[in-house]
N, C-alpha and C positions, 0 to 999 in steps of 0.2 A: 611349582605353585601355584595354587589358583591368585589372580589377580582381579580386580576391581576396577573397571574405567568410569569414567561419569561419558555420558554422552549430551551438549548439549545445543538447542536449539541450534542449526546453519544458518548462516546470513543466507537467505534467498535468495538474493540481488536486489535492482531496481530500488534502489535507496527502503527499502523495505526495512521496518524494525520492530513490527512485532506479530506472532500471528496466530489464531486459536485453533485452541486443541477441537478437533471435530468429530473424530472416532478411535480411539486405541484400539491398533490391530495384534497388541500382545498384550499379555497376563503376567504378571510377577511369575517368576517359576518357568517364564517358556525358552525355548531354547530358539535363538534364533541365530541363524545364517547370516556371513559378511554381507550387505550391503540389500539383508531382506529389511523392505519396508516396517513396519512400527507403530507409524500414529499418520493419521492424515489432519493434515491442518489446514484452515482456512487466511489468504493474506487476503490484503486491498485487493488485489491482482486474479486470483484463483485459487483453485482448490490444489494442494499439493502432498503427494506423497512420499513421507520421509524417512529415509534407509539411512540404517544404523551400522555405522563403519567397522563393528565389531562383532564378532562372532563367541555366544556364548551364551548363558540363563543370565537371563532378565533377574535382578534384584530387586529395583525397584522402579518403582513410578512417579513421577513427579505433576500435578498437574490434573483435574480432575477432565471431564469433557466439559466443554465451554467457558475454561480457562482460557483469559488471553496471555501469553507468555511475552517478556522481550525476546529479542536474539541476544545467546549467550547467556539463558536461562537453561538450568537442566534441564533435563528431558526425561530420560533414564538411566539406569546405573546398569553395568553387567558383570557376570564373572565369565572373567576368562583363562583359559590356560588348564580347567582343570581337568582335562581329559586325557591330560600326559602322565605315561607310567608311571605307580607312586603316588600318583597327585590325588588328595582326597578329593571324591566326589561334597559336589554343592546341594548344599538343600534349597531352596524358595529363598529364603532370606542372602543366601549368596553365601553362608557359613559354612563349615563344614559340621557332619553332625555331632553333636557332645559340646561343642563349643558354645563357651559362654556367649550371647550375645550382648554389645555394648549398653552402657549404663542407657534406659530413655528410648532403645530400638523399640521401634513398630514392622517394621519390615515392609513399609509407605516412606519414611520421610527418608532426611537426608542422612547419611551413617546411620541405613539402618543395620546393616550387616557388620559384623568386628574383620577389622582391613580395611573397611570404603573407605574409599579414597576422599578428599575434598580439594577444594577450588585451591588450596593452597598449595596442593600436591602436583609435580609437575607432569607424572602419568596421569592426572588427570585432567590437569588443565589441556596434553598435547594427545594422549593417546597412547604414546610411546614410552618408555622406560623400562620395559620389562623386554627381553627376548622373545618371550612365551608368552607375549601378545599377541592375539593376531589380531590385524585389521586390514582397513581395503585402503586407509590413508585418503577415501572419500567420505563424506557428506551429504552428495546428493545425486544419485544414481539415477532419476527421470529426466537433470539435466546434463546428460552427456561426462558423468564422474565415470564409467567404462572404463578408461584408462587415464594414469595418475595426470595431475597437471601438470604442462606442456613448463611450465614456468612454477618455480618454488622460490622461497625468501626464506629469511629464518626469520622469526618473532621474536622479542626480548620479552624477558614473564613483564609484565608489570604488576605491581602492587596496587591493586582493585581494591575498593570498599572490603571491608569481611575477611579479607584473605592476608595471613600471615606469612612476613617472608620466610622464604627456605633457607636453615641454619644456613651456615659456612659450611661447608665442609659435607654437607648429607647425602648421603647415601644415596638418594634418592635424584639428587641434580648431577648425577654422576653416572652416562649413560653407564646401563650392567654391558656384560663380556654378550657379543654377539647382538646387539641393537641398534641404530641407526645413529649414524656419526652426528646425526645432527641434535642427537640424546635431547635433556628435557628443553632444548630452545624449542623445538614442534615445526612446521613449515602451514604455510599460509594455507597451504588447501587442506588442513588437519581440521585448524581449530580456529575458533573467530576467541581472541583473549577478549577481554573488558574493557572498553576504550578508559587511558589513568583518566580521572574523574579531574571535573574543572573546579575551580580554585571555587572556594567557598562564593557566595551570587552575596554581592552589597544587598545589608538592610535598604530596602522601599521604604519611598519617604511618605506612600500611603501605610496606612496600617494592618496591618495582615487579616485577611478574611478568614479566618482558621476558622474551622468548627468553634459553635458555643463550647463553652470552658475553655476555649486552648490558652486562651488568654492572659496573662499571665503568669504561663509556667516558661521554665526556662524550655530552650531549644533542644529538640530532642536529639538534633543531630550533632549540638554542637556547634564548634568552631570548626570542625573539619570536614573536608568534602564533603558533601550532600547527594547523596546513592542515588543517581537518576544516570540510566542507561542513554532514553529516549531519548532524543530532541524534541519532539513533538508533546512530550508530557513538559517538558522544560514550557515551553512557546505556550502549553495550555495555561499551565499555571502566572505563568509572567503576565499573560495575555487579562488575567479577573485577580489580578494583586493579591496575590497567592506566595506568602514568605516557603520557600519550600523545605530550610531548616526548622519550620514548626509541623510537619507532618511525617507521620511515622506509616512506614510502609510496610503493607502486606506481603509483600515478593521474599523470595530468597535473600538471607542476612542482612533484610531490613530496604530491602530495592524499593522504592516508591513506582506503582505503577500508577497508568496513567487513570484506572478508578478509583486511588487511592487521591486523586486529585479530585474525581467528577464526585464523588461523596462530600469535597471540602465545599467544594461550589454550592452543590446543594443544600448540605449544615446550614452555611454563609449565610443562602436565600433565603431559608425557613427561621435563622433566627430574629429574635424579635427585636422593634430600636432600642428597647433597655437594651440586652443583649448586645448590638449593638455599641451604643453608646459605653456601655460600660468596659467593652474592646478596644478602645480608642485610648492614645497615651494624652495626659494631663492636658489640660490647656489647649487642646480640639476638640471644635466644636460641628456642627454639621447639623443640617434646618432637618435632616433622614430621623435624626437621633429624638425633635420633637416626636408629641404626639402626632398622629396620624391628622386626626379632627383641628390641630392648631397649625398645624405648614398650609402654612398660604400659597395659593396657587396663582402664578402669576397669572396678569391679565393678557390675554387674544391683543388686546388694543395695542398694548406697552407694548408687544412684543418680548423677547424673550432679553430680562433687565438683568444687566451684571450681575452677579453675585459679592457678598463682602467676600473677601479672604480667607480661604482658610472652609465654607460651606460648600457643598455640593447641592448638583441642582437638584430639586426634589421631583426633575420628569424624569430621570436618566433610569430608569425603571420602576414602573409605576405598581408592577405583579411580584417584587422585589422578595417583602415580606408577606406573601402569601402562600401559603401551602396548598393554594389549592388550584395555584395557576396555570396546571395542564400537563397534562400525560411529555415528559420528557423523553429527548428518544436519543442517543449518544452517536455524534457520527463517529463511524465507524467503520470497518472492512471497504465495502466496495464506497458507501455512500459516503465515508468521511472522503476517501479517498476520490471522489468525482468532485466534491463540495470544495477541497484543496487545489485543485485543478481548474475546474474554473473560476475559483476565485485569484487564482494567480492571469488566470487568462483574461480577467477582467481589467486587471490592478495597472497591467504590462502590456495590454496588446493594444493600441487602438485602432480598432476592427466599423467598418464598415458595409454595409450591404443592400447589392443591388437586386435586381428580381424583370422577370421578363414571363407573362403566357407563353406557351409554346402549343402548337397543332401537333400532337403525337400520334395521328392516326396513321399514318403510311410507317413509323416506328414501329408499332403494336401488329398493324397487316405484314410486315415483314419478319418480325417473330414468329406472327402465326404458323407462315407458308416453312419460318428453316424447321420448325417442328413437324411440318408435318411432311417432311425432306424426311424423317426415321433420324435415328442416333441420340447420343445425349440432347437434354430440352438445355432449351437457352433462358435463361431470366432475366426477368425486366431490370433489373439492377446489374448483371453481368453484360449489356447493352450499352447503357448510362456509363459502367465503366470503364467500356470499350472509349466512348466516346470522352471522356474525362481523361483520359491516356492522352490520348489524341490533340487536345484541344493544350493538355500540359505540354505536348511538345512545340505546339506553337508561342505557346508561353508560358515560357519557362518561371518567370518571376514570381509567379505563384505555388511553383514547386522548390520552396526557399523556406528556411526560416531567420531568425536574427543574433548574431552574438550583441547581447545587451554591453559586454564586458568588455570587445574590441569595437566597438560601434561594427559594426561589418552586418552585409547580407551573406548567405550565403545560398546559392543554387546547388540542390542536390542532382545526381546523375539518375538518379535511381526513383521510379513512382512506388511508394509503399504504401500500396491505397487502402487505410482506415474505413470503416465500416458501421457507423453505429445500428449497433443490436441491444434491444429491450430481453433482460431475462429477469427467471425469478430471484437474479439477487440481484438487480438494478439494473443501469446500463451501463454497457463495454464496449468495447472499439477497437476487435481484433482488426487484423491486418494481413491484408495482401501484396507477400512480398513480391515484387521485384512486379510490379500487373501491366507496365508496359510491355514484356515480354510476354506477356500472355493471349492466347488470341478468348473467342466469346465463352468455348464448352472449356476450354480453361479457366476462365474466371466463376462462370455457372458453380461449375463443380467445388473449387476452391472457397466461394460463398457457402456454399451447402455443408461439405467440409466443416469450415470453423464457425457456423451457427449454431450447427447442432453439437459442438464442443462447447460452447458459450451457456446452451443453454443446460448443458447437462453439468457444471462450471468446473471443469479440467483443462481450459485455458489454460498452456505455459504462459508466464511473463513475456518471453521471446512473443510470443504470438499476438502479445497487447500492446505491444510498445513497438516503436520504432517506426512510428506512421511519419509522413510526409504531406500527404493531402486524405480528409476524409471527404467520402456520400454519406447523405444523412438521407434516408429515406424515410422520413416521416407523414409520407403520403398514407402509408400502413395504416395510422390512427384516426385515419378521415377526415384528415385537412390537407386545408390546399396550400399555406404557407407558413411562416415562421420566420425568424430571425435568433440563425443558435451561435451559440457560442462555441469561439473554433480553440480547437483539441489543443492545445500549447505545446508543442512552440510550431506548430503549424502555422501557416501564413494563411491558408484556405479552406473552404468547404463549400462542397455544391449540394445545397436544402434538394427535394425534389418532393413536390407535394403529392396530393392522390388524383392521377389519370382518370378524369370525369367527364362523360354526356355534356356540352353547353353549346349554347346557339355559337358557331361562327361566321366570319365572311370569310368563305372560300369561294377563288376564282367570280367572286363581283357578284356571290350571290348568298342568299343568308342559307347556313346549313349547320344539322347536330353534328359535332367532331368530337372526337376525345382529345380534350383541351386538359395542360399542365401548367402550372409556375414552375418556376425556376426561379433557385436565389440562392443568389454567390455571396456568403460573409470572406470580408477578406483581410488584411494585413494592411494598414494605410503608409504602414513603414516601405513595406516590397515594393510598393507600384502605387500607381495611379487609378484615377477614377477611369481611363481612358484603356491601360492595358484588361483593368477589372470589367470593364463593359465588355471590349473586344474579347475576355474569353466566353464571358457568356452567349454574346452571340452566335457565336462559335456553336459552343455547345445546343444550344438553341437552332440555328439553321439545320444542325443532324436531326435533331427529333424529328423535323417538320419533314426534310428529304436526308434518306437515310443514304442518299447515293453521293448525300458532300461529304461524308467521311470516307465512303471508296477512290475519290476522288485526290484524295491527299494523304491517304495512305503512303 
């Protein structure tokens, strides 16, 4: 007998908690093979094709293109096992011909077909439970799931929000004959169970900024756990003073998504002063609740005077009550990931920058001679990368990271060299693995491959993470210098400006030479200025006299 299994958005790794559906690759009614890609999603790291671990007929899809789903949300359902001898043939809804559809079934929603399993079903949650169900046990073919995971562990079913506990002694909770001995418990490689919901959040001391009209109503989620999976959603709500218990969720089973919080923030910002005053608890006043014309503007001569207890600063957000304050662009995807990482870098790393001008005439001449000799072309960034790896061998303090919890500096053996690349999706930093073991030709080829993949948007998370040092060539934008923010948790970054003809004193005479500005931004916790200056001076010497590099190799 056919069984309908639910495939959920898997954990794509690197701490990613959501993904946006870019393109569906299958339709309802299509027959899919095991590990066939069914949807293309965009994460904060890259575009990823997600394969389905089940083979059968697609009975439902969840989410239109452009929809953002959290990890663990349903992607689609697949009817498997319908091709066995004597098994009924399934139609496009996953039900046998002539079978009555479930009440309210639409063919596209959750539980659309008769027999569709729900989250409370162990078979749905793990993809196991029936001996006839075919599954690879893999959830992401593109990153090495062609073989079964080397290590498996049992996962205890958790009673998350909206999921009814399986009845004791239910047949679904007992492995069928011939099924996996793991039974309903499943494996870590085949499912992502909903995390146990956090306890109900305490009431905020400040009034909730829920949408206008929500004030005074009963809590949407009562005193139970708030249905939120993403920690980013919780942080966003906390930063804007929203009580998640008062927000209705638009996700599956009332799950609160980032869009729900953003809508509430916009609604709170567009609310009139009277609405905000009405939403306040009795006895609490605010200067913002008074008419705008009656609000006093603090004198600049007097400075920022202390406000009376229980009042708010009238200058906290002068555009909060304006509906035409400007376009609002959500910080999500690559832009959001960059914002989070750079903000963390500025908070945690005490960085400093030193710079020097260097005569790159001989380096450019050497590159021209190398390319004229035939063979693969050598890029300028590959030569600079080769110089950086040699410099890091002499100054290993800069190829390091800081373990803040252990209060230790961790010096790294391999140089995984990141380089900043501007793409249509935003700024990304692909990583060249084991750069210290590559020559100029190998580095040129790897830079070219990663740059092409970055512009196409199909870099894997592994190719975008794990860097130990970054080379930032902002000279391609036509600028000479910059003070870049470190790529957390790295300890150093070399910035390279444009190489341009400038007047330069060469051998005691004024001449026109090709000059470049080099800037080193470093984590002052891992070294002092002497080390950073020594590194930068060595790099500049190699740029000015490439023979220096040959002598030190």
